C-alpha positions as CSV (number, residue, x, y, z in Angstrom):
1,M,83.2,133.5,74.0
2,A,84.8,130.2,75.1
3,D,87.1,130.1,78.1
4,P,90.6,129.8,76.7
5,T,91.9,128.1,79.8
6,P,92.1,124.4,79.2
7,S,90.2,122.0,81.5
8,P,92.3,119.8,83.8
9,I,93.6,116.7,82.2
10,K,92.3,113.5,83.7
11,Y,94.0,110.1,83.2
12,S,92.7,106.6,83.3
13,F,94.1,103.6,85.3
14,P,96.0,100.6,84.0
15,P,93.8,97.8,82.8
16,I,92.8,95.0,85.1
17,V,93.4,91.8,83.1
18,P,93.0,88.4,84.7
19,Q,94.9,85.5,83.2
20,G,92.8,83.9,80.5
21,A,90.4,86.8,80.2
22,R,88.1,86.5,77.1
23,L,85.9,89.6,77.9
24,L,87.0,93.2,78.2
25,I,84.6,95.7,79.7
26,L,85.3,99.2,78.6
27,G,84.2,102.5,80.3
28,T,85.1,106.0,79.1
29,L,87.3,107.7,81.7
30,P,87.3,107.7,85.5
31,G,85.1,110.2,87.3
32,E,86.2,112.6,90.0
33,E,85.5,110.2,92.9
34,S,87.2,107.3,91.1
35,L,90.3,109.5,90.5
36,R,90.3,110.6,94.1
37,L,90.1,107.0,95.4
38,Q,92.3,105.6,92.5
39,Q,89.7,103.0,91.9
40,Y,87.6,102.0,88.9
41,Y,84.0,103.0,89.5
42,G,84.7,104.5,92.9
43,F,81.5,106.7,93.0
44,S,79.2,104.8,95.5
45,R,76.1,105.5,93.4
46,N,77.5,103.9,90.3
47,H,76.0,100.5,89.8
48,F,79.1,98.9,88.2
49,W,80.3,96.8,91.2
50,A,76.8,95.9,92.2
51,L,76.2,94.6,88.7
52,I,79.4,92.6,88.7
53,A,78.6,91.1,92.1
54,A,75.1,90.2,91.0
55,L,76.3,88.6,87.8
56,S,78.8,86.7,89.8
57,G,76.2,85.4,92.2
58,Q,77.9,87.2,95.1
59,S,76.9,90.0,97.5
60,L,78.5,93.4,96.9
61,P,82.0,93.4,98.4
62,T,83.1,96.2,100.7
63,T,86.7,96.6,99.6
64,Y,88.2,97.4,96.3
65,V,90.5,94.4,96.5
66,E,87.4,92.2,96.9
67,K,85.6,93.9,94.1
68,T,88.5,93.4,91.7
69,A,88.8,89.8,92.8
70,L,85.3,89.3,91.2
71,L,86.8,90.3,87.9
72,H,89.7,87.9,88.4
73,A,87.4,85.0,89.4
74,N,85.3,85.5,86.3
75,R,88.2,86.3,84.0
76,W,86.7,89.6,83.0
77,A,89.1,92.4,82.0
78,L,88.4,96.1,82.8
79,W,89.8,99.2,81.2
80,D,88.7,102.6,79.7
81,V,88.7,103.7,76.1
82,L,90.5,106.9,77.0
83,E,94.0,107.2,78.4
84,G,93.3,110.8,79.2
85,A,91.2,113.9,78.3
86,E,90.4,117.4,79.4
87,R,87.3,117.4,81.6
88,I,85.8,119.4,84.3
89,G,83.7,117.2,86.6
90,S,82.7,113.6,85.9
91,S,80.3,113.9,83.0
92,D,81.3,112.1,79.8
93,A,79.6,115.0,77.9
94,A,82.4,117.3,79.3
95,I,85.2,115.3,77.7
96,R,87.5,117.3,75.4
97,N,90.7,116.5,73.5
98,P,90.7,112.8,74.3
99,T,93.7,110.5,73.9
100,V,92.9,106.8,73.5
101,N,94.6,103.9,75.2
102,E,97.0,101.7,73.2
103,F,94.5,99.1,72.0
104,G,96.8,97.6,69.3
105,D,99.4,96.7,71.9
106,F,96.7,95.6,74.4
107,F,95.0,93.1,72.0
108,T,98.5,91.8,71.0
109,A,99.4,91.2,74.7
110,Y,96.0,89.6,75.4
111,P,95.0,87.6,72.4
112,N,92.4,85.6,74.3
113,I,90.1,88.6,74.5
114,E,87.4,87.9,72.0
115,T,84.6,90.2,73.2
116,V,84.5,93.8,74.1
117,A,81.5,95.0,76.2
118,F,81.0,98.8,76.3
119,N,79.7,100.2,79.6
120,G,77.3,102.7,77.8
121,Q,77.0,104.4,74.5
122,K,79.7,107.0,75.0
123,A,82.4,104.2,75.5
124,R,81.2,102.5,72.3
125,D,81.1,105.8,70.4
126,L,84.6,106.8,71.5
127,F,86.0,103.4,70.7
128,R,84.5,103.4,67.2
129,R,85.6,107.0,66.5
130,Y,89.1,106.9,67.9
131,V,90.1,103.2,67.6
132,V,88.1,101.3,65.0
133,K,87.6,104.1,62.4
134,P,91.3,105.1,62.2
135,G,92.1,101.3,61.8
136,L,94.1,100.9,65.1
137,V,92.1,97.8,65.7
138,S,89.9,95.8,63.3
139,Q,86.2,95.7,64.2
140,G,86.3,92.0,63.1
141,R,88.9,91.2,65.8
142,F,86.3,90.9,68.4
143,T,82.5,90.7,69.1
144,S,81.0,93.9,70.5
145,I,78.3,94.1,73.2
146,E,76.7,97.4,74.2
147,L,75.6,97.4,77.9
148,P,73.4,100.0,79.5
149,S,75.6,102.4,81.4
150,S,76.2,101.6,85.0
151,S,76.2,105.4,85.7
152,P,73.6,106.8,88.1
153,L,72.9,109.3,85.3
154,Y,71.5,106.5,83.2
155,T,68.3,106.3,85.2
156,I,66.8,102.9,84.4
157,P,66.3,100.9,87.6
158,F,69.1,98.7,88.8
159,E,67.1,95.5,88.4
160,E,66.5,96.4,84.7
161,K,70.2,97.1,84.2
162,R,71.1,93.8,85.9
163,K,68.7,91.8,83.6
164,L,70.1,93.5,80.5
165,W,73.7,92.9,81.6
166,Q,72.9,89.3,82.4
167,T,71.3,88.6,79.1
168,K,74.0,90.3,77.1
169,L,76.9,88.7,79.0
170,E,75.3,85.3,79.5
171,A,78.2,83.4,77.7
172,F,80.6,84.8,80.2
173,L,78.7,84.2,83.4
174,P,79.8,81.7,86.0
175,A,78.2,78.3,85.3
176,K,76.0,78.4,88.4
177,N,74.4,81.6,87.2
178,Q,74.0,80.7,83.5
179,N,70.8,78.8,84.2
180,R,69.4,81.5,86.3
181,R,68.1,83.7,83.4
182,A,66.6,87.1,84.0
183,K,62.9,86.8,84.5
C-alpha cells in the first residue's frame, strides 16, 4: 500500500536571464543540495558549472556569483521546467505532482530566446508533456537541443559530456571557442 503522506514540495528558483539571451538551458527541479544552498546546480559532483566554464573557455569559478557571471557573459539563460513538485530526495524519478513554470509569460517577456537546450531527457520529457502538448507554448516557437544530463547519475565521463555539449551548443559559444571543435 502506498504511503498516503505526501512528499515534501520542492520549488525551483527564479530564472537567470541575461540581457539579449538567445539560449535557455532548462533543468528539471533543484536537488536537495541546490535547495539548501539556494543555488542552481549546487551539488559539487554535478558537472553543470564545469561544463559551462569549459564551454566559456574559463576555469571553474569558486563562487556562485562568478558561476552565474559566466551565464551573463555568454547570454545564456537558465531555468527549470518545473516550478514545484513533491519529491523525496534529489532524483528526478521521484518527482510527483509537478507544476510547471509559466513559460507563456516567460517567452513573451524574453522574445530573443530562440533555442531551448534541455539538460537531460527528463527535462525534455517534462517540457513536452506539460508545456508543449497542452499548447502552452508552440514547439515551432524555438529550436530544441537535448544535452546529456550534467547529473553525476548520468555516468558518461565529463570529457565526453563536454564534447557533446560543445557540439550541440556550438552556435552559442564565445567566438574564441567556436573554432576549437571537440576532437
